C-alpha positions as CSV (number, residue, x, y, z in Angstrom):
1,X,-36.0,21.5,14.7
2,X,-39.0,19.0,16.5
3,X,-37.5,15.9,16.8
4,X,-40.2,14.5,14.5
5,X,-39.3,16.5,11.4
6,X,-35.6,15.9,12.3
7,X,-36.5,11.7,12.0
8,X,-38.0,12.9,8.3
9,X,-35.2,14.6,7.1
10,X,-32.7,12.0,8.7
11,X,-34.9,9.1,6.9
12,X,-35.2,11.2,3.8
13,X,-32.0,11.5,3.4
14,X,-30.9,7.6,3.9
15,X,-34.0,7.1,1.5
16,X,-32.4,8.7,-1.5
17,X,-29.3,7.2,-1.2
18,X,-31.0,3.7,-1.0
19,X,-33.3,4.1,-3.8
20,X,-31.5,2.6,-7.0
21,X,-34.1,4.2,-9.5
22,X,-32.9,7.6,-9.0
23,X,-30.0,8.9,-11.1
24,X,-26.7,11.1,-9.6
25,X,-28.2,14.3,-10.4
26,X,-31.1,13.9,-8.8
27,X,-29.9,12.0,-6.0
28,X,-27.7,14.8,-5.3
29,X,-30.5,16.9,-5.8
30,X,-32.2,15.5,-3.1
31,X,-29.4,14.7,-0.5
32,X,-28.4,18.5,-0.9
33,X,-32.0,19.7,-0.5
34,X,-32.1,17.0,3.0
35,X,-29.0,18.5,4.5
36,X,-30.1,22.2,3.9
37,X,-33.4,21.6,5.3
38,X,-31.5,20.4,8.3
39,X,-31.1,16.2,8.0
40,X,-27.9,15.4,9.6
41,X,-25.2,14.0,6.8
42,X,-24.5,10.9,9.6
43,X,-28.2,10.3,10.3
44,X,-27.9,6.4,11.1
45,X,-30.4,3.8,9.9
46,X,-31.7,0.9,12.2
47,X,-28.9,-0.9,12.0
48,X,-26.7,2.3,12.8
49,X,-25.5,2.7,9.1
50,X,-24.9,6.5,7.6
51,X,-26.0,7.2,4.4
52,X,-22.0,7.0,3.3
53,X,-22.1,3.4,4.7
54,X,-25.3,2.4,2.6
55,X,-23.7,4.4,-1.0
56,X,-20.5,2.0,0.0
57,X,-22.7,-1.2,0.4
58,X,-24.2,0.0,-3.0
59,X,-20.8,0.2,-4.7
60,X,-22.2,3.6,-6.0
61,X,-18.7,5.7,-6.3
62,X,-20.5,8.7,-7.1
63,X,-22.7,9.1,-4.5
64,X,-19.8,8.1,-2.4
65,X,-17.8,10.8,-3.6
66,X,-20.8,13.3,-3.3
67,X,-21.3,12.7,0.2
68,X,-17.3,12.9,1.1
69,X,-17.3,16.1,-0.6
70,X,-20.0,17.2,2.1
71,X,-18.6,19.3,5.2
72,X,-19.5,17.1,8.5
73,X,-19.3,13.9,6.7
74,X,-17.3,11.1,8.8
75,X,-15.5,8.2,7.3
76,X,-14.8,6.9,10.7
77,X,-18.3,6.5,12.4
78,X,-19.3,2.9,13.3
79,X,-22.6,0.5,12.7
80,X,-23.9,-1.4,15.2
81,X,-21.3,-4.2,14.3
82,X,-18.6,-1.7,14.9
83,X,-17.8,-1.5,11.1
84,X,-16.9,1.7,9.3
85,X,-17.4,2.5,5.8
86,X,-13.9,1.6,5.0
87,X,-14.6,-1.8,6.4
88,X,-18.0,-2.1,4.1
89,X,-15.4,-1.3,1.2
90,X,-12.7,-3.5,1.8
91,X,-15.9,-6.2,1.9
92,X,-17.4,-5.3,-0.8
93,X,-14.5,-5.7,-3.0
94,X,-14.8,-1.7,-4.6
95,X,-11.5,-0.3,-5.0
96,X,-11.8,3.3,-5.9
97,X,-14.2,3.4,-3.1
98,X,-11.5,2.2,-0.4
99,X,-9.0,4.5,-2.1
100,X,-11.6,7.8,-1.7
101,X,-12.3,6.6,1.6
102,X,-8.6,6.4,2.4
103,X,-8.2,10.1,0.8
104,X,-10.6,11.7,2.6
105,X,-9.5,10.9,6.3
106,X,-6.2,9.3,6.2
107,X,-5.4,9.4,9.9
108,X,-3.8,6.1,10.9
109,X,-6.7,5.3,13.4
110,X,-9.0,4.0,10.6
111,X,-6.3,1.5,9.9
112,X,-6.5,0.0,13.6
113,X,-10.3,0.1,13.8
114,X,-12.0,-3.4,14.8
115,X,-15.5,-4.2,14.5
116,X,-17.2,-6.0,17.2
117,X,-15.6,-9.3,15.9
118,X,-12.3,-8.2,15.9
119,X,-11.8,-7.5,12.7
120,X,-10.1,-4.5,10.7
121,X,-11.0,-3.4,7.0
122,X,-7.6,-5.0,6.0
123,X,-9.0,-8.6,7.4
124,X,-11.8,-7.9,5.5
125,X,-10.2,-7.4,2.2
126,X,-7.9,-10.4,2.7
127,X,-10.1,-12.5,4.3
128,X,-12.8,-12.0,0.8
129,X,-10.0,-12.3,-1.5
130,X,-9.3,-8.7,-2.4
131,X,-5.8,-8.8,-2.8
132,X,-5.3,-5.3,-4.6
133,X,-7.6,-3.7,-2.1
134,X,-5.2,-5.4,1.2
135,X,-2.0,-4.5,-0.6
136,X,-3.0,-1.1,-1.0
137,X,-4.6,-0.9,2.6
138,X,-0.6,-2.3,4.0
139,X,1.4,0.0,1.5
140,X,-1.1,3.4,2.8
141,X,-1.1,2.0,6.3
142,X,2.7,2.0,6.3
143,X,2.8,5.7,4.8
144,X,0.5,6.8,7.4
145,X,2.3,5.6,10.0
146,X,5.9,6.7,9.1
147,X,4.2,10.3,8.5
148,X,2.9,10.0,12.1
149,X,5.9,8.0,13.7
150,X,4.0,5.3,15.0
151,X,6.8,3.0,15.0
152,X,5.1,0.3,12.3
153,X,8.4,-1.0,11.4
154,X,10.9,-3.4,12.6
155,X,14.5,-3.1,14.5
156,X,15.6,-3.5,10.7
157,X,13.4,-0.5,9.2
158,X,11.1,-3.1,7.3
159,X,7.3,-2.7,7.7
160,X,5.1,-4.7,10.2
161,X,2.0,-3.7,9.0
162,X,0.6,-4.5,12.4
163,X,-2.3,-3.2,13.0
164,X,-2.8,-2.3,16.3
């Protein structure tokens, strides 16, 4: 596919996600059509944000779920500030989106990722006063770390929640 056609499709995909006047059915139809035509599901805008990140920033749970169901959608992509979709969701305070993102890709690595300022998703939740999200991330990180034998507990067996 020619590069200008790819860029057009990628921009159209990002635009469909950002357009506030579209209902879910129309948005889903457009996203599917652009992807089937060759748009990249993890295409980025000028700030390095993917369609998933844009849906997260708009707190559009339905679109987030739709994108997560698409083959190849990555939760771990970082924007130009080093932020992931999980960091954006933690900052915005949308618990259901945080839960959807964590469920989509539950590897421990997503809990350790730091942006260019050194912040993790947990730090965003705590700094923004989203205690429900912070507690969820702590519990989920502990459970994942236990499952992967990462040693997130101290010698007494208590969780340290250290996000390395």
